[in-house]
C-alpha positions as CSV (number, residue, x, y, z in Angstrom):
1,M,-174.7,-86.4,-88.7
2,C,-177.6,-88.2,-87.1
3,N,-179.3,-91.2,-88.9
4,E,-181.9,-90.0,-91.5
5,C,-185.5,-91.1,-91.1
6,S,-187.7,-92.3,-94.0
7,H,-190.6,-89.9,-93.4
8,P,-191.3,-87.8,-96.4
9,N,-191.6,-84.0,-96.2
10,P,-195.1,-83.0,-97.1
11,A,-195.6,-80.1,-99.6
12,V,-195.5,-76.9,-97.8
13,Q,-198.4,-74.4,-98.6
14,G,-198.8,-70.7,-97.5
15,S,-196.1,-68.3,-96.1
16,R,-195.6,-69.8,-92.5
17,R,-191.9,-70.8,-91.8
18,R,-191.2,-74.1,-90.1
19,R,-189.9,-74.1,-86.4
20,L,-186.8,-76.0,-85.4
21,W,-188.9,-78.9,-83.9
22,E,-191.0,-79.0,-87.1
23,L,-188.0,-79.9,-89.1
24,P,-187.3,-83.6,-90.1
25,P,-184.9,-85.4,-87.6
26,Q,-182.2,-85.6,-90.3
27,C,-181.9,-81.7,-90.3
28,H,-181.4,-81.2,-86.6
29,C,-177.9,-82.6,-86.4
30,P,-176.5,-80.3,-89.2
31,V,-178.6,-77.3,-87.9
32,V,-177.1,-77.6,-84.3
33,G,-173.6,-78.5,-85.6
34,V,-173.4,-75.6,-88.1
35,C,-175.6,-72.9,-86.8
36,F,-174.5,-72.9,-83.1
37,P,-170.9,-72.4,-82.0
38,L,-170.0,-74.8,-79.3
39,L,-169.5,-71.9,-76.7
40,V,-172.9,-70.4,-77.7
41,L,-174.5,-73.8,-77.7
42,R,-173.3,-74.4,-74.0
43,Q,-174.5,-71.1,-73.0
44,L,-177.9,-71.6,-74.3
45,V,-178.2,-75.2,-72.8
46,N,-177.2,-73.8,-69.4
47,K,-179.7,-71.1,-69.7
48,A,-182.5,-73.7,-70.7
49,L,-181.5,-76.0,-67.9
50,G,-181.0,-73.2,-65.2
51,G,-177.6,-74.7,-64.3
52,T,-174.3,-75.7,-65.7
53,A,-173.8,-78.6,-68.1
54,I,-170.8,-80.6,-67.2
55,T,-170.7,-82.9,-70.2
56,D,-168.1,-82.8,-73.0
57,D,-168.8,-81.1,-76.3
58,Y,-170.0,-84.4,-78.1
59,D,-172.6,-85.2,-75.3
60,L,-173.6,-81.6,-75.3
61,H,-174.3,-81.6,-79.2
62,V,-176.3,-85.1,-79.0
63,G,-178.3,-84.0,-76.2
64,A,-179.2,-80.9,-78.0
65,V,-180.0,-82.8,-81.1
66,A,-182.6,-85.0,-79.2
67,E,-184.3,-82.1,-77.7
68,C,-184.9,-80.5,-81.2
69,T,-187.2,-83.3,-82.3
70,K,-189.9,-82.0,-79.9
71,R,-191.0,-78.7,-78.5
72,S,-189.2,-78.2,-75.2
73,R,-187.6,-75.5,-73.1
74,L,-184.3,-76.1,-74.8
75,S,-185.8,-76.3,-78.5
76,E,-187.6,-73.0,-78.0
77,V,-184.5,-71.2,-76.7
78,L,-182.5,-72.6,-79.6
79,Q,-185.4,-71.4,-82.2
80,K,-185.4,-67.9,-80.5
81,D,-181.6,-67.6,-80.8
82,L,-181.6,-68.8,-84.5
83,E,-184.2,-66.2,-85.4
84,S,-182.3,-63.5,-83.7
85,R,-178.9,-64.4,-85.0
86,Y,-179.8,-65.0,-88.6
87,A,-182.6,-62.2,-88.9
88,G,-181.0,-60.5,-91.8
89,T,-180.5,-63.6,-93.9
90,V,-184.1,-64.7,-93.2
91,R,-185.4,-61.4,-94.5
92,S,-183.4,-61.6,-97.7
93,F,-184.7,-65.0,-98.3
94,R,-188.5,-63.8,-97.9
95,L,-187.9,-62.2,-101.3
96,A,-187.9,-65.6,-102.9
97,K,-191.4,-66.6,-103.9
98,D,-190.9,-70.0,-105.3
99,T,-188.5,-73.1,-104.9
100,P,-186.0,-72.1,-107.7
101,S,-185.6,-68.7,-106.2
102,V,-184.8,-70.2,-102.8
103,A,-182.3,-72.7,-104.4
104,G,-180.6,-69.7,-106.3
105,L,-180.0,-68.0,-103.0
106,W,-178.8,-71.0,-101.3
107,A,-176.3,-71.7,-104.3
108,A,-175.0,-68.1,-104.0
109,A,-174.4,-68.4,-100.2
110,V,-172.4,-71.6,-101.0
111,R,-170.2,-69.8,-103.5
112,K,-169.6,-67.1,-101.0
113,G,-168.5,-69.6,-98.2
114,D,-171.1,-68.2,-95.7
115,V,-173.7,-70.8,-95.3
116,S,-174.9,-70.9,-91.7
117,G,-177.6,-68.4,-92.0
118,A,-178.6,-69.4,-95.4
119,F,-178.9,-73.1,-94.3
120,W,-181.3,-72.1,-91.6
121,A,-183.3,-69.6,-93.8
122,T,-183.5,-72.3,-96.7
123,L,-184.6,-75.2,-94.3
124,T,-187.4,-73.1,-92.7
125,H,-188.6,-71.3,-95.9
126,P,-192.2,-72.1,-96.9
127,R,-191.1,-73.0,-100.5
128,C,-188.4,-75.5,-99.4
129,D,-189.7,-79.0,-100.8
130,D,-188.1,-82.4,-100.2
131,V,-185.8,-82.1,-103.3
132,L,-184.4,-78.9,-102.3
133,Q,-184.1,-80.1,-98.7
134,E,-182.1,-83.0,-99.9
135,M,-179.9,-80.9,-102.1
136,V,-179.1,-78.5,-99.2
137,L,-178.3,-81.4,-96.8
138,R,-176.0,-82.9,-99.4
139,D,-174.2,-79.5,-100.1
140,L,-173.7,-79.1,-96.4
141,H,-172.3,-82.6,-95.9
142,M,-169.7,-82.1,-98.7
143,L,-169.0,-78.7,-97.1
144,Q,-168.3,-80.3,-93.9
145,H,-165.9,-82.8,-95.4
146,Q,-164.1,-79.9,-97.1
147,A,-164.1,-77.9,-94.0
148,G,-162.6,-80.9,-92.1
149,A,-159.9,-81.3,-94.7
150,A,-159.3,-77.4,-94.7
151,V,-159.1,-77.6,-90.8
152,R,-156.5,-80.3,-91.0
153,I,-154.4,-78.3,-93.4
154,D,-155.0,-75.2,-91.3
155,V,-153.9,-77.0,-88.1
156,A,-150.6,-78.1,-90.0
157,Q,-150.1,-74.6,-91.3
158,V,-150.7,-73.2,-87.8
159,N,-148.2,-75.6,-86.3
160,D,-145.7,-74.3,-88.8
161,L,-146.6,-70.9,-88.1
162,I,-146.4,-71.5,-84.4
163,K,-142.7,-72.8,-84.9
164,E,-142.0,-69.8,-87.1
165,N,-143.5,-67.5,-84.7
166,G,-141.3,-69.0,-81.8
167,V,-138.1,-68.4,-84.0
168,L,-139.3,-64.8,-84.8
169,G,-140.2,-64.2,-81.1
170,R,-136.7,-65.3,-80.0
171,E,-135.1,-63.1,-82.7
172,L,-137.4,-60.2,-81.7
173,G,-136.4,-60.7,-78.0
174,R,-132.7,-60.5,-78.9
175,A,-133.4,-57.5,-81.2
176,Q,-135.3,-55.7,-78.4
177,A,-132.5,-56.4,-76.0
178,R,-130.0,-54.8,-78.4
179,C,-132.3,-51.9,-78.9
180,T,-132.7,-51.5,-75.2
181,R,-128.8,-51.4,-74.8
182,V,-128.5,-48.8,-77.6
183,I,-131.3,-46.7,-76.2
184,H,-129.5,-46.8,-72.9
185,D,-126.2,-45.7,-74.4
186,K,-127.7,-43.2,-76.5
187,S,-129.6,-41.8,-73.4
188,A,-126.3,-41.5,-71.4
189,E,-124.7,-39.8,-74.4
190,I,-127.6,-37.5,-74.8
191,E,-127.4,-36.7,-71.2
192,Q,-123.8,-36.0,-71.2
193,L,-124.1,-33.8,-74.3
194,R,-127.0,-31.9,-72.5
195,T,-124.8,-31.3,-69.5
196,Q,-122.0,-29.9,-71.8
197,L,-124.5,-27.8,-73.6
198,I,-125.8,-26.3,-70.4
199,A,-122.1,-25.6,-69.4
200,Q,-121.4,-23.9,-72.7
201,R,-124.5,-21.8,-72.4
202,A,-123.3,-20.7,-69.0
203,V,-119.9,-19.7,-70.3
204,V,-121.6,-17.8,-73.3
205,I,-124.0,-16.1,-70.9
206,G,-120.9,-15.0,-68.7
207,K,-119.2,-13.7,-71.9
208,D,-122.3,-11.9,-73.0
209,S,-122.6,-10.3,-69.6
210,R,-119.1,-9.2,-69.5
211,I,-119.2,-7.8,-73.0
212,A,-122.3,-5.9,-72.0
213,F,-120.6,-4.4,-68.9
214,L,-117.5,-3.5,-70.9
215,T,-119.7,-1.7,-73.6
216,Q,-121.5,0.2,-70.9
217,D,-118.2,1.4,-69.2
218,L,-116.8,2.2,-72.7
219,D,-119.9,4.4,-73.4
220,Q,-119.7,5.9,-70.0
221,L,-116.0,6.7,-70.7
222,K,-116.7,8.2,-74.0
223,A,-119.4,10.3,-72.7
224,S,-116.9,11.7,-69.9
225,L,-114.5,12.6,-72.7
226,P,-116.4,14.8,-75.3
227,E,-113.3,15.1,-77.4
228,F,-112.5,11.5,-77.3
229,E,-112.6,11.0,-81.1
230,N,-110.7,14.3,-81.7
231,I,-108.0,13.3,-79.3
232,A,-107.8,9.9,-81.1
233,K,-107.5,11.6,-84.4
234,L,-104.8,13.9,-83.0
235,R,-102.9,11.1,-81.7
236,Q,-103.1,9.2,-85.1
237,K,-101.9,12.6,-86.9
238,M,-99.0,12.9,-84.3
239,A,-97.9,9.4,-84.9
240,Q,-97.8,10.1,-88.6
241,M,-95.9,13.4,-87.9
242,N,-93.4,11.5,-85.7
243,A,-92.8,9.0,-88.5
244,R,-92.4,11.8,-91.0
245,Q,-89.9,13.5,-88.5
246,A,-87.9,10.3,-88.3
247,Q,-87.7,10.1,-91.9
248,L,-86.7,13.7,-92.2
249,E,-84.0,13.4,-89.5
250,T,-82.5,10.4,-91.4
251,Q,-82.4,12.5,-94.5
252,N,-80.7,15.3,-92.6
253,T,-78.2,12.9,-91.1
254,Q,-77.3,11.8,-94.6
255,L,-77.1,15.4,-95.8
256,R,-74.8,16.3,-93.0
257,Q,-72.7,13.4,-93.9
258,Q,-72.4,14.6,-97.4
259,L,-71.6,18.2,-96.2
260,S,-68.9,17.1,-94.0
261,E,-67.2,15.2,-96.8
262,A,-67.6,18.2,-99.1
263,Q,-66.0,20.5,-96.5
264,R,-63.1,18.1,-96.1
265,A,-62.6,18.0,-99.9
266,S,-62.8,21.9,-100.1
267,S,-60.2,22.2,-97.2
268,L,-57.9,19.8,-99.1
269,R,-58.2,21.9,-102.3
270,D,-57.6,25.1,-100.4
271,K,-54.2,23.6,-99.0
272,D,-53.2,22.7,-102.5
273,D,-53.8,26.4,-103.8
274,T,-51.4,27.7,-101.0
275,L,-48.4,25.7,-101.9
276,P,-45.6,27.5,-104.0
277,Q,-45.4,27.2,-107.6
278,N,-41.9,27.2,-109.8
279,G,-39.9,27.8,-106.7
280,E,-41.8,31.1,-105.9
281,R,-43.6,31.8,-102.7
282,Q,-47.0,32.9,-102.9
283,Q,-48.0,36.2,-101.2
284,D,-50.2,35.7,-98.1
285,I,-53.8,36.5,-99.1
286,P,-55.1,38.7,-96.2
287,K,-58.2,37.2,-94.5
288,E,-61.3,39.1,-93.9
289,S,-62.0,40.6,-90.6
290,P,-64.6,38.8,-88.6
291,I,-68.1,40.4,-88.4
292,R,-69.2,41.6,-85.1
293,I,-72.7,40.8,-83.7
294,H,-74.8,44.0,-82.8
295,L,-78.5,43.1,-81.9
296,K,-79.2,46.7,-80.8
297,Q,-81.4,45.9,-77.8
298,K,-83.6,43.5,-79.9
299,T,-85.6,40.8,-78.1
300,V,-84.4,37.4,-79.4
301,L,-86.7,34.6,-78.5
302,C,-85.1,31.0,-78.5
303,V,-87.8,28.2,-78.9
304,G,-86.5,24.8,-78.0
305,G,-83.0,23.8,-77.5
306,R,-81.2,21.9,-74.9
307,N,-81.9,22.8,-71.2
308,G,-78.1,22.7,-70.4
309,N,-77.4,25.3,-73.2
310,V,-80.0,27.8,-72.2
311,S,-77.5,29.8,-70.0
312,N,-75.1,29.9,-72.9
313,Y,-77.7,31.1,-75.2
314,R,-78.5,33.9,-72.9
315,D,-74.8,34.8,-72.6
316,V,-74.4,35.0,-76.3
317,I,-77.3,37.2,-77.0
318,E,-76.8,39.6,-74.0
319,R,-73.0,40.0,-75.0
320,A,-74.3,40.8,-78.4
321,G,-76.5,43.7,-77.2
322,G,-79.9,41.8,-77.2
323,L,-82.5,40.8,-74.8
324,F,-82.9,37.0,-74.1
325,A,-86.3,35.2,-74.1
326,H,-86.8,31.5,-73.9
327,H,-89.7,28.9,-74.6
328,D,-88.9,25.2,-74.4
329,G,-91.4,24.3,-77.0
330,G,-92.7,21.3,-75.0
331,Q,-96.2,19.8,-75.2
332,E,-96.8,20.7,-71.6
333,D,-96.9,24.5,-72.3
334,K,-100.0,26.3,-72.9
335,Q,-100.9,28.0,-76.1
336,G,-101.3,31.5,-74.5
337,A,-97.7,31.3,-73.0
338,L,-96.1,30.6,-76.4
339,D,-98.2,33.1,-78.2
340,S,-97.5,35.9,-75.6
341,V,-93.4,35.4,-76.0
342,L,-93.8,35.4,-79.7
343,A,-95.6,38.7,-79.7
344,A,-92.9,40.3,-77.5
345,A,-90.0,39.0,-79.7
346,D,-88.1,40.8,-82.4
347,L,-86.3,38.0,-83.7
348,V,-87.3,34.1,-83.3
349,I,-84.8,31.3,-83.4
350,C,-86.5,28.0,-83.5
351,Q,-84.5,25.0,-82.6
352,T,-86.1,22.5,-84.8
353,G,-84.3,19.6,-83.5
354,C,-85.5,20.1,-79.7
355,I,-89.2,21.2,-80.2
356,S,-92.5,19.5,-80.4
357,H,-94.5,19.5,-83.6
358,N,-97.3,21.6,-82.2
359,A,-95.0,24.2,-81.1
360,Y,-93.2,24.2,-84.4
361,W,-96.2,24.8,-86.4
362,R,-97.6,27.5,-84.2
363,V,-94.2,29.3,-84.3
364,K,-94.2,29.1,-88.1
365,D,-97.8,30.2,-88.5
366,F,-97.5,33.0,-86.1
367,C,-94.3,34.4,-87.8
368,K,-95.8,34.0,-91.2
369,R,-99.1,35.9,-90.2
370,T,-97.2,38.7,-88.4
371,G,-94.2,39.0,-90.7
372,K,-91.7,38.5,-87.8
373,Q,-88.3,37.4,-88.7
374,C,-87.9,33.8,-87.8
375,V,-84.8,31.6,-88.3
376,F,-84.9,27.7,-88.2
377,V,-81.8,26.0,-86.6
378,E,-81.4,22.2,-86.8
379,N,-78.3,21.9,-84.4
380,P,-79.2,23.2,-80.9
381,S,-75.4,23.9,-80.1
382,T,-74.2,27.3,-78.9
383,S,-71.8,27.5,-81.8
384,S,-74.6,27.1,-84.1
385,L,-76.7,30.0,-82.5
386,T,-73.6,32.2,-82.7
387,R,-73.1,31.4,-86.4
388,T,-76.8,32.1,-87.1
389,L,-76.6,35.4,-85.3
390,L,-73.4,36.3,-87.4
391,Q,-75.4,35.3,-90.6
392,I,-78.3,37.6,-89.6
393,T,-76.0,40.5,-88.7
394,A,-74.0,40.1,-91.8
395,D,-77.2,40.1,-94.0
396,E,-78.2,43.3,-92.2
397,T,-75.0,45.0,-92.9
398,V,-74.8,44.2,-96.5
399,P,-76.0,47.2,-98.5
400,P,-78.7,46.7,-101.0
401,S,-77.3,46.5,-104.6
């Protein structure tokens, strides 16, 4: 701070505020040092001089303080800048009408820590007397000491922070490098997964297209076969009937075995009955004469049977005086062909072992509706046919009781 002078500050009357060059010399140094940042001060000096000041900061400050003692180009520029910079604070201080009020506003500014504008507004206030001026200069002097100490502390803290910032900066650099590597790896993985996803989508689209084409072909096929569902149901029913037939054939085989065993046992008993008892010879029991077959020109229809035995069937029936007709009972025959031969027959012999299910049910239904005589034979041999005809002839020759 500049040396103080011993000139007293006369009492100020009226409402006119003092100009910068009207302040006591001891006020110029703190005003320039506190109210002007060094960069702003250099700009204002360059503006006033119309050139560029090449002095250092201290010489610049001393020169500006010296110019403030009189009205000059530089002091006017500085005055104008102070009024513009602290216009708000100056307006707030105009509300103070006496010296204690001005002192109170200054004390409030000190407590807040913002004294630049308040310092200028207090020194130039019309009610600022010598006592208040001295108090303001003292306060500012102590604040400058405190600010210097605080600056030294702040510098140390700043240096510590700079060191810490360097450590954190290096750690941040390493973390950023790791993050860059991780991002690169994840990007490659994502790209690979994206490629796989595109491939899988192509596969799914291909499968969907194939399913759509197959569904369309299936719909067209169903449309071309109106009775597709009925045929499927009939095939299912035929499969069930074939299973039932296989089960019945198994039962028939078991029954034939039981019948054969019973016949062998019966023949053994007949031999025991013909042996002599008590040394006497039994008389021969005359056998019954065979029953002859007389079909009397009846039309006999054989449905089914083996193809190799058809000629034998014909020979047996024609020698017995009947007319022979045959239908193989296969699935390829039309319904009308079977119905016509059934209508022309007088006797129907159905070979159940060699006939389709459809033909079997048609024969059975037709004979039941028309009352036509129908005999079902399991064994398709010629001897079985002969025995069946003998049985039919015997039943017809037996008189009613």
